[in-house]
C-alpha positions in Angstrom: -75.1 110.3 25.7 -74.1 113.7 24.4 -77.3 115.3 25.8 -76.8 113.6 29.1 -73.2 114.9 29.3 -74.3 118.5 28.6 -77.1 118.3 31.1 -74.6 117.0 33.7 -72.3 119.9 32.8 -75.1 122.5 33.2 -76.1 120.9 36.5 -72.5 121.2 37.7 -72.2 124.8 36.5 -75.4 125.6 38.5 -73.8 124.1 41.6 -70.7 126.2 41.0 -72.7 129.4 40.5 -74.7 128.8 43.7 -71.4 128.2 45.6 -70.0 131.4 44.1 -73.0 133.4 45.2 -72.9 131.9 48.6 -69.2 132.9 48.8 -69.8 136.5 47.8 -72.8 136.7 50.2 -70.7 135.3 53.1 -67.9 137.8 52.3 -70.3 140.8 52.4 -71.9 139.5 55.6 -68.5 139.0 57.2 -67.3 142.5 56.3 -70.4 144.0 57.9 -70.1 141.8 61.0 -66.5 142.8 61.4 -67.4 146.5 61.3 -70.2 146.0 63.8 -68.2 143.9 66.3 -65.2 146.2 66.1 -67.2 149.0 67.6 -68.2 146.9 70.6 -66.3 146.9 73.8 -64.1 149.9 72.9 -64.6 151.3 76.4 -62.7 148.6 78.3 -61.7 150.6 81.4 -58.1 150.3 82.3 -57.5 147.8 79.5 -56.6 150.6 77.0 -54.7 148.2 74.7 -58.0 146.6 73.9 -59.6 149.8 72.7 -60.9 149.4 69.1 -61.5 152.2 66.6 -64.6 150.5 65.2 -64.6 152.9 62.3 -66.4 152.4 59.0 -64.7 154.0 56.1 -67.9 153.4 54.0 -69.8 156.0 56.1 -69.8 159.2 54.2 -71.3 161.2 57.1 -68.6 160.0 59.4 -65.9 160.9 56.8 -67.4 164.4 56.4 -67.3 165.0 60.1 -63.8 163.6 60.3 -62.6 165.9 57.6 -64.1 168.9 59.5 -62.5 167.7 62.7 -59.1 167.3 61.0 -59.2 170.7 59.4 -60.1 172.4 62.7 -57.7 170.5 65.0 -55.0 168.8 63.0 -54.3 170.5 59.6 -52.4 173.4 61.2 -49.5 171.0 62.1 -50.0 167.8 60.1 -50.2 167.5 56.3 -51.8 164.9 54.0 -49.4 165.3 51.2 -50.9 162.6 49.0 -54.5 163.9 49.1 -55.8 166.8 47.1 -58.7 168.9 48.3 -60.6 168.3 45.1 -60.3 164.5 45.5 -61.5 164.8 49.1 -64.5 166.9 48.1 -65.5 164.4 45.3 -65.1 161.3 47.4 -66.8 162.7 50.5 -69.6 164.4 48.5 -68.7 167.9 49.8 -70.2 170.7 47.7 -67.7 173.1 46.2 -69.1 176.1 48.1 -68.7 174.2 51.5 -65.2 173.2 50.5 -64.1 176.8 49.7 -65.8 178.4 52.6 -65.2 175.9 55.4 -62.3 173.6 54.6 -59.8 175.3 52.2 -57.2 177.4 54.0 -56.8 181.1 52.9 -55.1 181.3 49.5 -55.3 177.5 48.8 -56.9 176.1 45.6 -59.0 173.0 45.3 -56.3 171.3 43.2 -53.7 171.7 45.9 -52.5 169.0 48.1 -53.4 169.2 51.8 -50.4 170.7 53.5 -49.9 172.1 57.0 -49.9 175.8 57.5 -47.4 175.7 60.4 -44.0 177.1 59.4 -41.3 174.4 59.5 -38.9 176.5 61.6 -41.5 177.3 64.2 -42.6 173.7 64.4 -39.1 172.5 65.0 -38.5 175.1 67.7 -41.7 174.3 69.5 -41.8 170.6 69.3 -38.2 169.6 68.5 -39.1 168.2 65.1 -41.5 168.7 62.3 -44.9 167.1 63.0 -45.3 164.0 60.8 -47.4 163.8 57.7 -50.5 161.7 58.4 -51.3 160.5 54.9 -50.3 156.9 55.7 -50.5 156.8 59.5 -53.6 154.6 59.4 -51.9 152.1 57.2 -48.5 152.1 58.9 -49.8 152.2 62.5 -53.3 150.8 62.2 -56.6 152.5 62.9 -56.7 151.0 66.4 -53.4 152.5 67.3 -54.5 156.0 66.1 -57.6 155.7 68.2 -55.7 154.7 71.3 -53.2 157.5 70.7 -55.9 160.2 70.5 -57.6 158.8 73.7 -54.4 158.0 75.5 -53.1 161.4 76.8 -52.7 161.9 80.5 -51.0 164.5 82.8 -47.3 163.9 83.3 -45.4 166.9 84.8 -42.1 165.2 84.0 -42.6 165.8 80.2 -41.9 169.1 78.4 -45.5 169.3 77.2 -46.9 168.4 80.7 -48.6 165.3 79.2 -47.7 161.8 78.1 -49.4 159.2 76.0 -50.2 155.6 76.6 -49.7 154.5 73.0 -46.6 156.6 72.4 -44.5 157.1 75.5 -42.8 160.5 75.4 -44.9 161.9 72.6 -43.8 165.4 71.7 -47.4 166.3 70.6 -49.3 168.1 73.4 -52.9 167.1 74.3 -54.5 169.4 71.7 -57.9 167.8 72.2 -58.0 168.3 76.0 -60.6 171.0 75.7 -62.9 168.4 74.2 -62.0 165.3 76.2 -61.0 167.0 79.5 -57.8 166.6 81.4 -57.1 163.2 83.1 -54.4 161.6 85.2 -53.5 158.0 84.9 -53.0 155.9 88.1 -50.5 153.1 87.4 -49.9 149.8 89.2 -46.2 148.9 89.1 -46.8 145.2 88.9 -47.6 143.3 85.7 -46.5 143.9 82.2 -47.5 146.5 79.6 -46.6 147.6 76.1 -45.8 150.7 74.0 -43.3 152.3 76.4 -45.1 151.5 79.6 -43.5 148.1 80.3 -44.2 146.8 83.8 -47.0 149.2 84.5 -50.8 148.7 84.2 -53.3 151.6 84.3 -55.5 151.1 87.4 -57.8 153.9 86.6 -58.1 157.4 85.2 -58.8 160.4 87.4 -60.6 163.3 85.7 -59.0 166.6 86.7 -61.2 168.8 84.6 -64.2 168.1 82.4 -64.1 168.7 78.7 -66.7 170.2 76.4 -67.8 166.7 75.2 -69.1 163.7 77.1 -67.1 160.5 76.9 -69.4 159.1 74.3 -69.3 162.3 72.2 -65.5 162.4 72.4 -65.3 158.7 71.3 -67.5 159.6 68.3 -65.3 162.7 67.6 -62.1 160.6 67.7 -63.6 157.7 65.6 -64.6 160.2 62.9 -61.0 161.5 62.7 -59.7 157.9 62.6 -62.2 157.1 59.9 -61.0 160.1 57.8 -57.4 159.2 58.2 -58.2 155.6 57.2 -59.8 157.1 54.1 -56.8 159.4 53.4 -54.4 156.4 53.6 -56.2 154.7 50.7 -59.0 156.9 49.1 -60.0 154.2 46.6 -60.3 151.3 49.1 -64.1 151.2 49.2 -64.4 151.0 45.4 -61.5 148.5 45.3 -63.1 146.2 47.7 -66.5 146.4 45.9 -64.9 145.6 42.6 -62.8 142.9 44.2 -65.9 140.9 45.1 -67.1 140.9 41.5 -63.7 139.9 40.3 -63.6 136.9 42.6 -67.1 136.0 41.4 -66.0 136.2 37.8 -63.0 134.1 38.5 -65.2 131.4 40.2 -67.6 131.4 37.3 -64.7 131.3 34.8 -63.2 128.4 36.7 -66.5 126.5 36.5 -66.6 126.9 32.7 -63.0 126.0 32.3 -63.5 122.8 34.4 -66.6 121.9 32.3 -64.6 122.4 29.1 -61.7 120.3 30.4 -64.2 117.5 31.3 -65.8 117.6 27.9 -62.5 117.6 26.0 -60.9 114.8 28.1 -64.0 112.6 28.6 -62.9 110.0 26.0 -59.3 109.9 27.2 -58.6 107.0 29.5 
């Protein structure tokens, strides 16, 4: 009877291990499918609220491109005050020579935090307020919002900057990427409902006023790389944390199986 009990216990443990492996496999597959499907359908015409970033923070090549894009177009005004240059170089596999020659601003050290070079007084005079730090924007707003913001600029002569934004009505930031995307006007329909400061107005279409240096597909990739980099900056350890988390869940499942077997063995004679 003792041997039979132990064989039954090992059989049940095997079932539990198979279930745990299936759970982990399903979690990995679901994560990959989520990234794949998120990138589909981001060009949805006038339905700009359905645009999806579809970024993959596990892509080192995308993060490297995003870091370069951020340095060239964003770092002059926006800081990443919680990220050090050295941490960025390590995580993104950027050689020290490339970091010093292409990313580090003049006079900065690799141990420094990433701070904007724009003087505070000038920023407040030009834009009315200090440009926000972007360390946590991907976590607070979400990657899809950042993606829509960077793609949502359109001509609006009533605004001080001459442009407006679909995701943030009255944005004080000018369309700094217009040389890449081009300049476009939004044609609105007054009927219907909208969100994000454009209540009661739907975008019927965009009219391109001047072409940018990038094609629409290339600009999407450019923006997605920046969003990917900002997603990384908001939580630099997220990839490692998620990878470790799968093994932690697997360990807990196996431990639960052993605990259940021990409980069954200890209490089998209690009626």
